[in-house]
Every structure is written in C-alpha cells, then in structure tokens.
N, C-alpha and C positions, 0 to 999 in steps of 0.2 A: 800790221799797221799800214794804212794806205798812204800813197804819196801825198794825197791832199792833206792828210793830217800831219805829215812829217814836217819837222823844223829844218830839215836838210834840203838842199837842192834836189829836185826831182830826177835830174839826169846824173846824179853823182854815182860814180862807180865805187861803191863802198868796199868791195873786195880788193880792188887795186889800192885804195887809200889805206885800208887796214894793213895789207901786206907791206906797203912802203914804210909805214911807221914802225912796224915790228922789226923789219929788216934793219932800218936805221938805228933803232935802239939796241938791237942785239949785236950790231957791228961795233958800237962804241958808245959807252955811257959812263957817267960819273960812278966811281967804284966805292959807294958807301958800304960799310961792312954789313949793315942790316939787309942789304940787297943780296948778300951771299948766304942767307939763312932762311929757313921756313919755320923756325921755332917761334911759336905764337907769343911766348913771354918776351923774347928778345925783340920781336917786332913791336909789341905793345909798348915796351920801354922806349923804343926809338920814336914811335908816334907821339907819345906823351911829351917826350923831351923836345920834339921838333915843333911844338906849337909855339909860334911867335919867337922862335930862336933860330939863328942861322945854322944851316946844316953843318957847315965846316966846324963850328964850335961844339956841335952836339957829339961829334965822333969821339973825342977824348973822354967826355963825360959818360957816354954810353958804354965805352969799353971799361972804364973804371967802375961804373955802377955794377956791371955784370961780373967783374972780378970780385967785387965785394959781396954781392948777392946773386949768385949764378942761376938760381932757380926760384920759382914762386915759393917753394917751401922755405928757402933761406930768407927771402924778403918778408914773408909772413911772420917768421920768428924774430925778425929784427925789432929793435927798439924804434918806435916811430920818430923820436927825437933825433936819432942818428940819420934816418932817411931824410928828414927835413933839413938837417944841417948840411948833408951832402948836397941837396938841391940848392940851398942858399949859397954855399961856397962855390958852386959851379955856375951861379947866376942863370938859372934855368927858368926864370919867370915865377909865376904865382906859386907860392909854397903849398897851397892846398892841392896842387897836382901831385905832390909827393905823398900827401896824406891819402889821396884817392888811390894812387898806385899801390900803396901799402895795403889798403883795404881790399882792393881788387885781388891782390895776391892771396889774401886770407880767404876770400870767397872761392877762388879756384881750388884752394886746398880743402876748405871745409864743406863747400856746397857741391863741388864737382869732382871730388876725389883726386885732385891734382891734375886733372885733364882739362884743357881749355875747351869751352864751347866753340862751335865751328861756324855758326851762321851769324850774320849781322844782328838779327833780332836777339839771339841768345847772348851774344857778346855785349849788347847794349844793357844787359842786366848787371854787368859788372860796374862797381862804383866808379863814377867819373868818366865812364866810357860813353861818349855821345855817338850819334849816328855815323858821323864821318870816321871817327877812330875805329868804331866797330866794323865798318865796311872795309877800312884799310887792312885791319888784322885778318878779316875773313879772306880778303883778296890775296894778300902777300903770304899768309901762313897756309891757307887751305885752298887757294884758287877757287874761292866760293863766294866772291863778292859781287856787288853791283858796280856799275860805272861810277867812278869818282867824279864829283863835280866840285872843284875848288876854284879859287880865283884864277889860277893858271889855266885850268881847263876851260873856264868861261872865256878867257881872253883868246885862247887858241880857236875855239869853236866860233866865236864872234868874228874874228879876223878871217879865218880860213873859209868858212862856209856861210858867212853873213847871217848867223843865227841871231835872232832878235835878243836885245838885252832884257831878258825876262827869265826868271828862275825856272818856271815850268818848261819853257822852250829849251833852256840849257839841259835840264834833266832829261827831257825827251830825246834831244839830239845825242847826248852822251850815251844814253841807253841804246839807241839805234846803232851808234858807231862801234860799240864794243863787240868783238867777235864772241860768240857763245863759247863758254867754257875756258876763256882765256883772260880772266880778270887780273891774274897776277902780272903777266907780261904787259897787258894792255894799259892798266892803270899806271904802272911804272913808266911805260913809254910815253903816254900822253902828258904826264906830269913832267917828265924829262924834257919834252918838247917845249912846254911852257917855261921851264926853268933855265934852258940854255939857248934856245933859238928864238922863241917868241916871247921874250921878256917885254917889259914896258917899252924899251927901245929894242926893236927886233934886230937880229943878226942873221937874216935869212940865208944869204949866200955863204957867209963866213962859217955858219954852223951846218951848212949842207941840208937845210930843212927839207924833209922828204915830201912835204905837201905843197911845194911851190907850183907844181903843175896844176893844182886845183884851187889854189888859195886866192880868194877874192881880194884880200888886202894886197897881196903881191902883184896882182894884175892891175889894180886900180891905183896903188900907191897910197891908199887911205888906211893908215894903221891905227886909227882910233880904237879904243877898247872900253869895256864897261868901267865905270868909276871904281877905284880901289880905295876902301876906307883907310884913312890915315891913322897911324898909331898915336895915342896921346903921348905927350912929352913925358919921358921917364924921369928926367932929373927933377927932384923935388916932389915927385908924385907920391900919392898915398901908397902905391905899389912899392916904390923904392923904400919908403919909410917902414913898411911892414917887413920887407926883406932885411933891413938894417936891424930891427928889433930882434928878429929870429937869429940873425948872425951873431949879434952881440951876446944874447942870452946863451948861445952855444959855448961861450967862453967862461961863463960863470954858473955856479950852482943856483944862485938866486940874486936878484938886485931889487933895491927899493925903487919905486917908480921914479922918484925925483933924482935918484942916482943914475938911472937908466937914461933919463931925458937928455942931458947934455951929450951923452955918447951917441944918441940918435940924431940930434940937431944941435949944431953949435950955437944957434940962436934960440935955444930952448927957453921958454918963458913968454909972457904976453899972449899973443894969438896962438902960438904953438907951445902951450904950457901944460900944466898938470891935467886939466880937463881934456885937452886934445889928445894927450898921450894915453890917458885912461880909456877914452873911447876907442883908440887904436888897438890897445892890448885886449880890450873887451871883445872886439871883433875877432882878433886872433884866437881868443879863448873859445868863442863860438865855433870857430873852424877847427877846434881841437889841436891847435898848434902850441899854445902857451897855457900856463896855469896862473891865475890871479888869486892872491891870498891877502885879505884885509885883516890885519892884526896889529895890536899895539899902536893903534891910531895911525897906521901907515899902510901903504899898499906895496906888496912884494910880488915880483913877477919872475917866473922861471919857465923853461921849456916844458911842455907837457910830456909826461912819462908814458 
C-alpha cells in the first residue's frame, strides 16, 4: 500500500510506534483471566459475555460459567433453560446470546469434531458469532486474526494519527498498524490503550501513554473523537422485561400469562396488559427461550426445554 493511499501520516515511524505500544502493554496491563488462556472456548465465552457488559462484572460470571460447563461438550449437553437462567441471573444482557452460545457449542461438537475452527471466516459460521467476535477468537486463541476495529480503537486512531472519522479509513489504518503475525498481542494492546489511557476523558500522562511522542491530540490539545452511540435506557425497557420473564419462569414449572403479568410489572394491566405480555412471550418463544401453550381458554408459559 502506497503512502498516498494510506490513512496514516506519511512520515509515521510505524516500527517505533508498534514497539512502543507492545512494550507498554507487556510491562503492565489489566489482568483479566481470559488474557491468560489461548483456549478458544474460554475466549469465546468471554467475548460473548463482554458484549455491552462491564468487564469487571464479567470476571465472576465467566469463572462460574466455566466451572459449570468447562468444555464445549459439557455446554452442548446442557439443558438450554439452565444456560439461559444462568445468563439472566448474572445480568449478562440479551438472553438470546446464551441460546446462541449453546448452539455454537453443539456445532463445534457435531460439525467440527470438538475442535474449534481457527480462521475468522470459519468461526463466523458458528451460531451468533459475528465478524468482530470471530476475529477476536481467531486473534486471541490462534494468533490468526485481522486488526480489531471497535469504538476504542477508532478513538485511539482518530486522536493519535488524525485518521478521518470514516469506517473504511479506520479499517485501513488499523490493518496498516498491526504487525504481521502478532494479532494476539496487538489487538489486546490497542484495546487496552483505548480502555485505560485514551478513554472519552484521556489520561495520557497518568497512564504513561506510549504514543504521546506521535499523538496529534496530545500535541494540539484537541481530544475530540468519533461520536459514540448511546445505550438505550435499560430501566423499563423491553430488554429488561424480557429478562424478567425468563428469570421469573426459572422459578416455576409453568405460569398462566395473567399470573405472570403482575410479577413482571407492578402496573400490569391497561397499556401493559394481556396483549402486551402475550406479544412479549411470543417473541421469546420465537427466540427459543420460552414455550407458550394455549389450553383451557388460558395461556400458559414456561421456559423452553
């Protein structure tokens, strides 16, 4: 790739920049347990759990999950309702991630003979594994990934090297920056930089940012960054109500819809009445999380078996 086509400054000493970041990361970084393993299953669990969930809260859940289902064979043999209940009880976000993780374990066992595929393209064939997660597993388990481009990485590249706020420019710059054959350490390092030194409010000197020598933002004092999408309010959201339904059903063999209702919302009735709840549990049924049974002129709901 020529300098004219590059999204990075033409005079940038990439070798020096790369070495500085890797040295900084290897000298001191947050010690998450999944960073101490190259087991693809353990890394996949951490990646799925970490989606929109604070990493500090993921650690305990990750350890408990792997104690309960230590291998893909164990998870594939588990009752889906148990996996979903675990997810709900640990407040790990959308419950369909638990369903997809369960299905992915079955694929590894049934389609791949218990051995994980190793490339991003192959990993993307697993249920619920999108391009970002596939690349992360390929990087951290097999050192075989592409450059990660997430919100943190975009912020770092935009501030440090004045990369334009454009997805293709970010992807190009990230690919140029990553040393060949070092996706494991590089992707960990650049995400660590965005997570501890180059956050929305940067702590350049306090964190000993290794890129201060080259950083455009540090030189100019302009620390603006690409817009970060805001999360929808969780309290009272459909996502929260879905989680409540699954959590409550985990305590009962079966409930009538109108018996379930007041347990989900104290204001059950009116706008949030029978029709609203029936639509909600029907969506959960479509996702394979609950079973809906209409009999004796009533609607009964239970966790899917």
